[in-house]
C-alpha positions, -999 to 999 in steps of 0.1 A, spaced: -306 -271 -40 -315 -256 -6 -341 -228 -6 -341 -202 21 -366 -175 27 -350 -148 48 -373 -126 70 -365 -100 96 -385 -120 121 -396 -156 116 -429 -147 132 -436 -124 102 -439 -154 78 -473 -171 82 -472 -194 52 -460 -230 47 -442 -240 15 -429 -275 11 -391 -277 6 -385 -241 18 -368 -231 51 -377 -198 67 -347 -182 85 -343 -149 103 -320 -124 88 -298 -124 119 -295 -162 119 -285 -162 82 -259 -136 88 -243 -151 119 -251 -188 122 -222 -209 109 -245 -235 94 -256 -210 67 -221 -197 61 -209 -231 50 -240 -240 29 -235 -246 -8 -259 -248 -38 -284 -225 -21 -310 -200 -32 -318 -171 -9 -351 -152 -11 -346 -120 8 -379 -108 23 -363 -84 49 -382 -53 59 -357 -30 43 -329 -32 17 -316 2 28 -278 6 23 -260 -13 51 -292 -24 67 -296 -61 78 -316 -68 46 -288 -52 25 -262 -74 41 -283 -106 35 -280 -101 -2 -244 -89 0 -232 -118 20 -252 -143 0 -232 -133 -30 -199 -136 -10 -210 -171 0 -218 -182 -35 -255 -183 -28 -280 -171 -54 -297 -141 -38 -330 -127 -49 -329 -97 -50 -292 -93 -56 -274 -61 -48 -277 -49 -84 -315 -53 -83 -316 -35 -49 -297 -6 -64 -320 -5 -94 -351 0 -72 -335 31 -58 -324 47 -91 -347 74 -105 -329 69 -139 -338 32 -139 -374 39 -130 -377 63 -159 -362 38 -183 -386 11 -171 -416 34 -172 -407 43 -208 -399 7 -218 -432 -7 -204 -452 24 -214 -477 6 -237 -483 -22 -212 -487 3 -183 -512 25 -202 -532 -5 -213 -533 -22 -179 -543 8 -159 -565 25 -185 -598 17 -166 -587 33 -134 -603 66 -124 -579 77 -96 -546 96 -102 -526 71 -81 -525 33 -80 -504 8 -60 -497 -26 -74 -488 -54 -51 -467 -81 -68 -462 -115 -52 -437 -138 -69 -446 -121 -103 -483 -122 -98 -512 -101 -85 -544 -110 -69 -562 -99 -101 -552 -118 -132 -558 -85 -151 -525 -72 -137 -505 -104 -140 -487 -94 -172 -475 -61 -158 -467 -77 -125 -445 -103 -143 -426 -77 -163 -418 -57 -132 -409 -88 -113 -386 -98 -141 -369 -64 -141 -365 -59 -104 -362 -94 -91 -376 -91 -56 -401 -118 -44 -426 -93 -30 -429 -59 -46 -450 -28 -43 -451 -5 -74 -466 30 -72 -480 46 -103 -492 82 -109 -514 97 -137 -502 132 -147 -534 140 -166 -522 124 -199 -507 91 -190 -495 68 -162 -459 67 -149 -441 44 -126 -430 66 -97 -414 41 -73 -410 5 -66 -398 -13 -35 -400 -45 -14 -429 -57 6 -418 -70 40 -433 -104 50 -449 -86 80 -467 -62 56 -487 -89 36 -524 -83 45 -539 -113 62 -565 -117 35 -537 -119 9 -520 -149 26 -539 -177 7 -530 -161 -26 -494 -155 -17 -490 -191 -5 -504 -203 -39 -482 -180 -59 -451 -189 -39 -458 -226 -43 -463 -222 -80 -431 -202 -82 -409 -227 -63 -423 -256 -83 -421 -237 -116 -386 -245 -128 -389 -282 -120 -422 -283 -138 -407 -269 -170 -374 -287 -170 -367 -315 -145 -334 -309 -127 -307 -332 -138 -288 -345 -108 -252 -340 -121 -239 -326 -88 -223 -297 -108 -233 -263 -120 -265 -248 -136 -267 -232 -170 -295 -212 -186 -297 -211 -224 -317 -181 -235 -338 -189 -266 -368 -174 -285 -389 -202 -299 -406 -178 -323 -374 -164 -338 -372 -173 -375 -334 -170 -379 -321 -180 -345 -284 -185 -339 -290 -222 -331 -317 -246 -342 -335 -269 -318 -312 -299 -326 -281 -278 -318 -297 -266 -285 -303 -302 -276 -266 -310 -284 -255 -282 -262 -276 -295 -233 -262 -331 -237 -227 -318 -239 -232 -297 -208 -245 -328 -189 -213 -347 -198 -193 -319 -182 -213 -318 -150 -235 -288 -159 -273 -290 -157 -286 -270 -186 -320 -261 -198 -336 -234 -219 -352 -202 -207 -371 -174 -224 -374 -136 -218 -401 -143 -192 -375 -161 -170 -355 -129 -163 -363 -130 -126 -347 -165 -124 -313 -156 -136 -298 -155 -101 -305 -193 -98 -279 -202 -124 -241 -202 -127 -240 -195 -164 -260 -178 -191 -256 -188 -228 -276 -165 -251 -288 -183 -282 -312 -155 -293 -302 -127 -317 -288 -99 -295 -291 -61 -296 -283 -34 -272 -319 -20 -270 -333 -54 -264 -340 -78 -235 -310 -100 -245 -287 -71 -234 -306 -67 -201 -302 -105 -196 -264 -102 -202 -261 -72 -179 -281 -88 -151 -262 -121 -154 -229 -104 -152 -240 -83 -122 -251 -115 -105 -216 -131 -111 -226 -156 -138 -204 -167 -166 -221 -150 -195 -219 -156 -233 -225 -131 -249 -212 -107 -223 -226 -71 -224 -193 -56 -237 -192 -80 -267 -228 -72 -275 -221 -35 -275 -190 -38 -296 -201 -63 -321 -237 -51 -327 -225 -16 -337 -208 -15 -371 -196 21 -366 -176 9 -336 -162 -20 -355 -152 1 -384 -132 25 -361 -117 -5 -342 -105 -23 -372 -91 8 -387 -73 19 -355 -55 -15 -353 -48 -18 -390 -69 -49 -395 -75 -54 -433 -111 -43 -440 -131 -30 -471 -127 7 -477 -152 21 -452 -167 55 -446 -189 65 -417 -218 84 -432 -235 114 -416 -257 141 -429 -229 164 -437 -208 140 -458 -235 119 -474 -228 133 -509 -190 132 -506 -192 94 -498 -203 88 -534 -171 102 -547 -150 83 -522 -164 49 -527 -182 49 -561 -209 25 -571 -220 -1 -563 -215 3 -526 -230 -14 -495 -248 6 -468 -253 -8 -433 -273 2 -403 -250 2 -373 -270 -26 -356 -276 -48 -387 -275 -85 -383 -282 -117 -403 -280 -97 -436 -309 -75 -424 -303 -37 -424 -278 -41 -452 -284 -28 -487 -265 -27 -520 -270 5 -540 -260 8 -576 -264 45 -583 -269 80 -568 -307 79 -567 -308 46 -549 -280 57 -526 -297 90 -515 -331 73 -510 -316 45 -489 -294 68 -468 -324 90 -460 -344 60 -449 -316 47 -427 -311 82 -412 -346 80 -397 -332 53 -373 -296 63 -368 -275 95 -371 -245 75 -384 -243 48 -410 -216 26 -426 -208 27 -463 -184 1 -477 -170 -7 -511 -187 -36 -527 -165 -67 -529 -182 -94 -549 -171 -129 -540 -185 -164 -545 -185 -170 -508 -176 -154 -474 -153 -171 -449 -166 -175 -413 -142 -184 -385 -159 -194 -352 -138 -184 -322 -145 -190 -285 -122 -179 -257 -95 -169 -283 -96 -204 -298 -107 -211 -334 -133 -239 -334 -147 -241 -369 -143 -226 -403 -171 -223 -429 -175 -211 -464 -209 -194 -467 -218 -192 -504 -241 -165 -517 -278 -172 -519 -291 -181 -553 -291 -151 -576 -283 -128 -547 -253 -109 -534 -256 -120 -498 -254 -153 -480 -291 -149 -470 -318 -134 -492 -345 -118 -471 -364 -106 -502 -374 -140 -514 -406 -158 -503 -390 -192 -510 -382 -214 -480 -345 -217 -490 -331 -183 -483 -295 -194 -477 -267 -203 -500 -249 -236 -494 -223 -240 -467 -191 -259 -466 -174 -266 -433 -137 -276 -431 -112 -284 -403 -95 -255 -388 -61 -270 -394 -68 -272 -432 -79 -235 -434 -54 -210 -448 -31 -198 -420 -36 -161 -430 -74 -166 -426 -71 -179 -391 -44 -153 -381 -65 -124 -394 -97 -137 -378 -80 -141 -344 -65 -106 -346 -100 -91 -351 -118 -112 -325 -92 -106 -298 -99 -69 -301 -134 -76 -289 -127 -99 -260 -126 -136 -251 -162 -145 -259 -179 -164 -287 -175 -147 -321 -180 -154 -357 -155 -134 -379 -167 -129 -415 -139 -124 -441 -136 -121 -478 -106 -135 -497 -91 -114 -525 -61 -133 -539 -40 -142 -509 -54 -114 -488 -81 -119 -461 -103 -89 -454 -125 -87 -423 -161 -77 -431 -173 -78 -395 -170 -96 -361 -203 -110 -349 -212 -119 -314 -238 -147 -311 -227 -165 -343 -247 -193 -359 -241 -228 -346 -266 -252 -362 -267 -289 -363 -252 -303 -395 -236 -270 -405 -210 -254 -382 -206 -288 -364 -202 -308 -396 -165 -314 -389 -161 -317 -351 -197 -329 -345 -201 -337 -308 -166 -325 -300 -176 -289 -309 -202 -288 -282 -180 -306 -256 -152 -282 -263 -175 -252 -258 -188 -267 -226 -152 -272 -214 -147 -235 -219 -179 -227 -201 -168 -248 -172 -135 -229 -169 -155 -196 -170 -179 -208 -143 -151 -219 -121 -133 -186 -125 -165 -168 -113 -164 -189 -81 -128 -181 -72 -125 -158 -42 -112 -123 -50 -74 -119 -47 -62 -105 -14 -51 -69 -14 -21 -67 10 
């Protein structure tokens, strides 16, 4: 992959980095050799990213050429947005206060070079800001209002503005940065596309175990896709890839959602896409959606403070209460009487103004249909955990929290099951979904549609084995190629 550093004037760049070419912004915009380049990363160090400036056009045209630009247009716009600055300041509040607590002045400027600062004390804050704004050289301004520190502005540092005494540090940081990805995961020379698989090594109930992740990587290689894992600290590197596959439990108020948003803005093929995360992770939305389209579902009531007592008469006991963003059986409770109900509702109202209440439907197992790009790939029976009403028992300290799982071929599953699951999943989109259903007689009732469904080695892949991973990578390949298609002409 070619690596270009773009500067307003090549005389501004005083550093030497092996394997990196320094090009003037004007040359990059006008020289045919750069127009025809493929598989290229562009680091835009222009003096200004102002709208319709030369620096702005470098990132804009890089996207049009299929180059991976850092920063991209979305990141440039984020730097200018007061709303984004407030969100970032709030999100990083604890880190900002801790990092700047020893400063006596009311104002402080932090210089960030490839995610680092000259003082290691500021490296963690520097990395977080670099991850969020994705510009190689950044200058962040903070102000103390008498009570706490706030991020007031952030913007690029032009190559010409690097102080001479900082040059040795910037050269070291740049070399480390450009060598970083290769050091963590050697690039596989497949001649195809690049995929990032977002994981959290510390997650106790991740959607895919390590063996499944390795199978995804091998299947990707067979389809001409170089794939390797990344973590939340690799946010700034998203623009280097052609696809993002999230294998960490998602939530809207979470870095997984920011990854999905950023990847989509950068033109990557994204699973899970932001819209699917929003729709699937909120049970209130799902309840309304299923009801509006007459998809069979348990009797469901949206609970708020004005109707919480009336719900007891509508559903009776026992009933199931769910937080809107519950996942993996967490944030879900069965209540057997009025006292337990009122106590649990009040606890859940502390986090959300709306809740979901559903009739309790005891069954020996739940069906799960795994669907990707509107195609059913696997069918499982998830049996309830031992002496528990859910498939996972978070209350036990025993290592085995799950019930047993049986996987069967899609073609042998009941037709009504597949039909109902597809009807529900297609309302969300064409991403990767796990549709949970209960069977009552010959009826199939949708409990929920999950983004980011479990795919673990020896479980969901028990029937298709390697073919499951290869099929999914085939779909990814189609999605990637679609992102590379030029926009349709408007006559």
